C-alpha positions in Angstrom: -49.0 -94.4 -208.6 -47.2 -92.9 -211.6 -43.4 -93.3 -211.3 -40.6 -91.9 -213.4 -37.3 -93.8 -213.5 -34.3 -91.4 -213.6 -31.4 -93.0 -215.6 -27.7 -92.1 -215.5 -27.5 -89.9 -218.6 -25.1 -90.5 -221.5 -23.1 -87.3 -221.7 -21.0 -88.1 -224.7 -20.1 -90.8 -227.3 -17.2 -92.2 -225.4 -18.7 -91.9 -221.9 -20.1 -95.2 -220.6 -20.2 -94.6 -216.8 -20.1 -91.7 -214.4 -19.5 -91.1 -210.7 -22.1 -89.5 -208.5 -20.3 -86.7 -206.6 -23.2 -85.1 -204.8 -26.9 -85.5 -204.3 -28.9 -82.3 -203.8 -32.0 -84.1 -202.8 -32.9 -86.9 -200.4 -35.7 -89.5 -200.3 -39.0 -87.8 -199.6 -38.1 -84.4 -201.1 -40.7 -82.8 -203.4 -39.1 -81.4 -206.5 -40.1 -79.3 -209.5 -39.2 -79.7 -213.2 -35.6 -78.5 -213.8 -34.6 -78.6 -210.1 -31.0 -79.9 -209.9 -31.0 -83.4 -208.5 -27.4 -84.4 -208.4 -23.9 -83.7 -209.7 -22.0 -86.4 -211.7 -18.4 -86.6 -212.8 -16.7 -88.3 -215.7 -13.1 -88.3 -216.7 -14.0 -85.2 -218.7 -16.2 -82.8 -216.9 -18.5 -82.4 -213.9 -22.2 -81.9 -214.7 -25.3 -81.0 -212.8 -28.4 -83.2 -213.7 -31.8 -81.5 -213.5 -35.1 -83.3 -213.0 -37.1 -83.7 -216.2 -40.3 -84.1 -214.1 -42.1 -82.7 -211.0 -42.9 -85.0 -208.1 -41.5 -86.7 -205.0 -38.2 -88.6 -204.7 -39.2 -92.1 -203.5 -36.0 -94.1 -204.2 -32.3 -93.3 -204.6 -30.5 -96.4 -205.8 -26.9 -95.2 -205.6 -25.1 -93.0 -203.1 -22.4 -90.4 -203.4 -19.0 -91.6 -204.8 -20.5 -94.7 -206.5 -19.7 -95.2 -210.2 -22.7 -96.1 -212.3 -23.0 -97.3 -216.0 -25.0 -95.0 -218.2 -28.6 -96.0 -218.8 -28.9 -97.5 -215.2 -31.8 -96.4 -213.0 -30.3 -94.1 -210.3 -33.5 -92.8 -208.7 -37.3 -93.1 -208.8 -39.6 -90.1 -208.7 -43.4 -90.3 -208.0 -45.3 -88.0 -210.3 -48.8 -88.6 -209.2 -48.9 -85.6 -206.9 -50.4 -87.5 -203.9 -48.8 -88.7 -200.6 -46.3 -91.5 -201.2 -44.3 -93.8 -199.0 -40.6 -93.3 -199.7 -37.9 -95.9 -199.5 -35.6 -94.8 -196.7 -32.7 -97.0 -197.7 -30.9 -95.3 -200.6 -27.8 -96.9 -202.1 -29.2 -100.4 -202.4 -30.3 -101.0 -206.0 -33.3 -103.2 -206.5 -33.0 -106.5 -208.4 -34.3 -105.1 -211.7 -31.7 -102.3 -211.6 -28.9 -104.7 -210.9 -30.1 -106.9 -213.8 -30.1 -103.9 -216.2 -26.6 -102.9 -215.0 -25.2 -106.3 -215.7 -26.7 -106.5 -219.2 -26.0 -103.0 -220.5 -24.4 -103.1 -224.0 -21.2 -101.2 -224.8 -20.5 -100.5 -228.4 -18.3 -97.5 -229.1 -17.3 -97.2 -232.8 -14.6 -94.7 -233.3 -12.9 -93.4 -236.5 -9.7 -92.1 -235.1 -8.0 -93.9 -232.1 -5.7 -90.9 -231.4 -8.6 -88.4 -231.4 -10.5 -90.6 -229.0 -7.9 -90.5 -226.2 -9.3 -89.0 -223.1 -7.6 -86.6 -220.7 -5.6 -89.4 -219.1 -4.6 -91.1 -222.3 -7.2 -94.0 -222.3 -8.4 -95.2 -225.7 -12.0 -96.5 -225.8 -12.3 -99.9 -227.5 -14.8 -100.6 -230.2 -16.5 -103.4 -228.4 -15.8 -104.9 -225.0 -16.8 -107.9 -222.9 -18.0 -106.7 -219.6 -17.7 -109.9 -217.6 -14.9 -112.3 -216.9 -15.0 -116.1 -216.5 -16.2 -115.6 -212.9 -19.1 -113.5 -214.1 -17.7 -110.4 -212.3 -18.7 -107.1 -213.9 -16.0 -104.8 -215.4 -16.7 -101.2 -216.4 -15.6 -100.0 -219.9 -13.1 -97.6 -218.3 -11.4 -100.5 -216.4 -11.4 -102.6 -219.5 -9.9 -99.9 -221.7 -7.1 -99.2 -219.2 -6.5 -103.0 -219.0 -6.2 -103.2 -222.8 -3.9 -100.3 -223.1 -1.6 -101.6 -220.3 -1.6 -105.2 -221.5 -3.5 -106.6 -218.6 -5.1 -109.9 -219.4 -8.5 -111.0 -218.3 -6.8 -113.6 -216.1 -5.0 -110.7 -214.3 -8.2 -108.8 -214.0 -9.9 -111.8 -212.4 -7.1 -111.9 -209.8 -7.4 -108.3 -208.7 -9.2 -107.7 -205.5 -11.9 -105.1 -206.2 -13.0 -102.5 -203.7 -16.4 -101.9 -205.3 -19.7 -103.5 -204.6 -19.6 -107.3 -204.9 -15.9 -107.1 -205.4 -16.1 -105.0 -208.5 -12.8 -103.7 -209.8 -12.8 -99.9 -209.9 -10.4 -97.5 -211.7 -8.3 -97.0 -208.6 -8.0 -100.7 -208.1 -6.5 -101.3 -211.5 -4.3 -98.2 -211.3 -2.9 -99.4 -207.9 -2.4 -102.9 -209.5 -0.4 -101.3 -212.4 1.8 -99.4 -210.0 2.5 -102.5 -208.0 3.1 -104.5 -211.2 5.8 -102.1 -212.4 7.5 -101.9 -209.0 10.6 -104.1 -208.6 9.6 -105.0 -205.1 6.0 -105.6 -206.0 4.3 -108.5 -204.3 2.1 -110.8 -206.5 -1.6 -110.1 -206.5 -3.6 -112.5 -204.3 -5.4 -115.1 -206.4 -4.3 -117.6 -209.1 -0.8 -117.3 -210.4 -0.5 -115.5 -213.7 2.4 -116.0 -216.1 3.5 -113.0 -218.2 5.9 -112.9 -221.1 9.4 -111.7 -220.1 10.2 -108.1 -221.0 12.8 -105.4 -220.3 13.2 -104.6 -216.7 11.3 -101.5 -215.6 13.0 -98.6 -213.9 12.1 -98.2 -210.2 9.7 -95.5 -209.4 11.2 -92.2 -208.4 10.7 -91.5 -204.7 8.2 -88.9 -203.9 9.5 -85.6 -202.6 8.3 -85.1 -199.1 7.6 -81.5 -198.1 8.2 -80.3 -194.6 5.0 -79.0 -193.0 4.8 -76.6 -190.1 2.0 -76.0 -187.7 0.9 -72.9 -189.5 0.8 -74.4 -193.0 -2.5 -75.2 -194.6 -2.9 -78.5 -196.4 -5.3 -78.5 -199.4 -6.4 -81.8 -201.0 -6.4 -81.6 -204.8 -9.9 -81.9 -206.2 -10.7 -84.4 -208.9 -10.3 -82.0 -211.8 -6.9 -80.7 -210.5 -5.7 -84.3 -210.3 -6.7 -84.9 -213.9 -5.0 -81.7 -215.0 -1.8 -82.7 -213.1 -1.7 -86.1 -214.7 -2.4 -84.7 -218.2 0.4 -82.1 -217.9 3.0 -84.6 -216.7 2.0 -87.0 -219.4 2.4 -84.3 -222.1 5.9 -83.3 -220.9 6.9 -87.0 -220.9 5.4 -87.5 -224.4 6.5 -84.5 -226.5 9.8 -82.6 -226.9 8.6 -79.1 -226.1 10.1 -76.1 -228.0 8.8 -72.5 -228.0 9.2 -69.7 -230.5 8.1 -66.1 -229.8 7.6 -62.9 -231.7 5.9 -59.5 -231.3 3.1 -58.5 -233.6 1.7 -55.1 -234.3 -2.1 -55.3 -233.9 -2.9 -51.6 -234.0 -5.4 -51.9 -236.9 -7.3 -54.7 -235.0 -7.5 -52.6 -231.9 -8.8 -49.5 -233.7 -11.3 -51.6 -235.6 -12.7 -53.2 -232.5 -13.0 -49.9 -230.7 -15.0 -48.6 -233.6 -17.5 -51.6 -233.9 -17.8 -53.0 -230.4 -20.7 -50.8 -229.2 -22.8 -51.3 -232.3 -22.1 -55.1 -232.3 -23.3 -55.4 -228.7 -26.5 -53.5 -229.4 -27.2 -55.6 -232.4 -26.1 -59.1 -231.2 -26.6 -58.7 -227.4 -23.1 -59.9 -226.7 -19.5 -58.6 -226.7 -16.8 -58.9 -229.3 -13.3 -59.3 -228.1 -9.9 -59.5 -229.9 -9.9 -63.3 -229.7 -12.3 -64.1 -232.5 -10.2 -61.9 -234.8 -7.0 -63.8 -233.7 -8.8 -67.1 -234.2 -9.7 -66.1 -237.8 -6.0 -65.4 -238.5 -4.9 -68.6 -236.8 -7.2 -70.7 -239.0 -5.7 -69.1 -242.1 -2.2 -69.8 -240.9 -3.1 -73.4 -240.0 -4.3 -74.0 -243.5 -1.0 -72.7 -244.8 1.0 -75.0 -242.4 -1.1 -78.2 -242.0 1.6 -80.0 -239.9 0.7 -77.7 -237.0 -2.9 -79.0 -237.1 -1.9 -82.6 -236.6 -1.3 -85.4 -234.0 1.2 -88.2 -233.6 0.2 -91.9 -233.2 3.4 -93.9 -232.7 5.6 -93.3 -235.7 2.6 -91.9 -237.8 1.7 -88.3 -238.3 -2.0 -87.7 -238.7 -2.9 -84.4 -240.6 -6.4 -83.3 -239.4 -8.9 -82.4 -242.1 -10.9 -80.2 -239.8 -9.6 -77.3 -237.7 -11.1 -77.8 -234.2 -9.9 -74.9 -232.0 -9.6 -75.5 -228.2 -9.8 -72.4 -226.1 -8.3 -72.6 -222.6 -10.8 -71.2 -220.1 -10.0 -70.4 -216.4 -12.8 -71.6 -214.1 -14.0 -69.8 -210.9 -12.6 -72.7 -209.0 -9.1 -71.9 -210.2 -9.0 -75.0 -212.5 -8.6 -74.9 -216.2 -10.8 -76.5 -219.0 -10.4 -76.4 -222.8 -13.8 -76.4 -224.6 -13.5 -77.0 -228.4 -15.1 -75.1 -231.3 -15.6 -77.9 -233.8 -14.9 -77.1 -237.5 -13.9 -73.6 -236.7 -12.6 -73.3 -240.3 -16.2 -73.4 -241.5 -17.2 -70.3 -239.5 -16.9 -66.6 -240.4 -15.9 -63.9 -237.9 -19.5 -63.5 -236.6 -19.8 -67.3 -236.2 -16.5 -67.5 -234.3 -17.6 -64.8 -232.0 -20.9 -66.4 -231.1 -19.3 -69.9 -230.7 -16.6 -68.5 -228.5 -19.0 -66.6 -226.2 -21.3 -69.6 -226.0 -18.5 -72.1 -225.1 -16.9 -69.7 -222.5 -20.2 -69.1 -220.8 -21.0 -72.9 -220.7 -17.5 -73.6 -219.2 -17.8 -71.0 -216.5 -21.3 -72.1 -215.5 -20.4 -75.9 -215.5 -22.7 -76.6 -218.4 -20.2 -78.3 -220.8 -20.8 -81.8 -222.0 -17.9 -84.3 -222.4 -18.2 -84.0 -226.2 -17.6 -80.2 -225.8 -14.0 -80.8 -224.7 -13.0 -83.6 -227.1 -11.6 -83.6 -230.6 -9.5 -80.5 -230.5 -6.7 -80.2 -233.1 -5.0 -76.9 -231.9 -5.3 -75.0 -228.7 -5.1 -71.3 -227.8 -4.2 -70.0 -224.4 -4.9 -66.4 -223.9 -2.4 -65.1 -221.3 -3.5 -61.6 -222.1 -6.7 -62.1 -220.1 -4.5 -61.8 -217.0 -2.5 -58.9 -218.4 0.5 -61.2 -218.9 3.0 -60.4 -221.6 3.7 -63.9 -222.8 3.7 -67.6 -221.7 5.0 -71.0 -222.6 2.0 -73.4 -222.2 2.2 -77.2 -222.2 0.9 -79.0 -225.4 -2.6 -80.4 -225.0 -2.1 -84.0 -226.1 -2.5 -85.6 -228.6 -2.1 -82.2 -230.4 1.4 -81.1 -231.5 1.3 -77.4 -230.8 -0.3 -74.7 -228.6 -0.4 -70.9 -229.1 -0.1 -68.4 -226.3 -1.4 -64.9 -226.8 -0.1 -62.1 -224.6 -1.7 -58.8 -223.5 -2.0 -56.0 -226.0 0.1 -53.0 -224.9 0.9 -49.5 -226.3 4.6 -49.3 -227.2 6.9 -46.7 -228.8 7.8 -48.1 -232.2 10.0 -47.2 -235.1 7.7 -46.6 -238.1 9.1 -46.6 -241.6 7.6 -43.8 -243.9 8.4 -42.5 -247.3 10.2 -39.5 -245.7 12.2 -41.5 -243.2 11.8 -43.4 -239.9 9.7 -41.9 -237.1 8.8 -42.9 -233.5 5.1 -43.7 -233.0 2.7 -45.3 -230.5 1.6 -48.7 -231.7 -0.5 -51.5 -230.1 1.7 -54.7 -229.8 1.4 -58.2 -228.4 3.6 -61.2 -228.1 2.7 -64.6 -229.7 4.4 -67.7 -228.5 4.1 -71.1 -230.2 5.0 -74.2 -228.2 5.4 -77.2 -230.5 6.4 -80.9 -230.6 9.9 -81.1 -231.9 9.4 -84.7 -232.7 7.7 -83.7 -236.0 8.0 -79.9 -236.1 11.4 -78.3 -236.6 12.3 -74.7 -235.7 12.1 -73.5 -239.3 8.5 -74.7 -239.8 7.3 -73.6 -236.4 8.9 -70.2 -236.9 7.5 -69.8 -240.4 4.0 -70.6 -239.0 4.3 -68.0 -236.3 5.6 -65.3 -238.8 2.7 -66.0 -241.2 0.2 -65.7 -238.3 1.7 -62.3 -237.4 1.5 -61.2 -241.0 -2.2 -62.0 -241.1 -2.8 -60.0 -237.9 -0.7 -57.0 -239.1 -2.4 -56.9 -242.4 -6.0 -57.0 -240.9 -8.6 -55.1 -243.0 -9.6 -52.1 -240.9 -12.8 -51.7 -243.0 -14.0 -55.2 -242.3 -17.7 -55.6 -241.8 -19.1 -58.0 -239.2 
């Protein structure tokens, strides 16, 4: 019978494994081409995996919550169209699958260590050994965490793994690191490991216990919310956050959009919002102030050649994700509009790939979407600044004319720039924000798109 082997897909350059969060099919189910088979999660995004073929599911090698290296066979689909005998014992990989899992190669060249940091601050290594002296398998994620935290291979060998065949999973090494930094930590079972003496670590702060009444509802954080929480805390601990604000007159932009939006939608089949216009002005201002489009690596400042704009998008689940428009500085207003609409649609429909949310150099958070006047967002590490855009409102304003000052109705909005005071001072951050407002206020109302 003809069989198709479904492999764990590689969803991005730095992604070497993924966790199966849900199977939508079971052994024996008949499926059609493009039917969704399972959902997988990486440290970046969750993705639904469709079937590339039609047939019958005859084997499922891994169950929910198991982490699998990319390129590993996770299921087998019979494509012959006849009656088949299905394997009723999913979750037990066959010998050939296990062999492939043990020998998969991991080579991840990267050009910029800072840019390659993932949402929890892990840096992929260029090439890793996946087995220790005992022959135990170690995933790339575990190894990169170990390298960054200074965990030797001897220490890894001593950690008791909770995975299959004693495999060390991410939570195992995270728990080990917490225990290692605790003053009252007990030694890990296994051979004694000597470590160089270093400065004493501060005891962990006690967790705040909240009182819970019988009427209260307790909600467990989902995986994405936990990642967001970790990333936000890490950012506040990393950067010295400072925020500048000003109000910009965007009347000419509002009037222009009102004039062109209907014709644009008829011609292009999609809407044009204020945001692409703001993005065009932001790109101009970033070119004038390159230190805002940078990152910090230790005591080095890395000025980014490309301008990769991250746009914070609220998901239906209530979580937040930041897809990135790569090389936004190479796009005109029409290109920015289409790229923005495409990314926002993919984000809201869970169609983003891990590469779609990596490599950002500057982030925009649009508080105006929720009719909020202003905000002070947290910097998206390893970037050094983030811009918040408030809602556009009509306001009475003093207007200077050749015959004197008059009161008029103008469309205004607040801009707030939160920046890393380690490398950006108030004068530079304030000058960038003022330049951005100037570009917005001097918008060409006759612009053609």
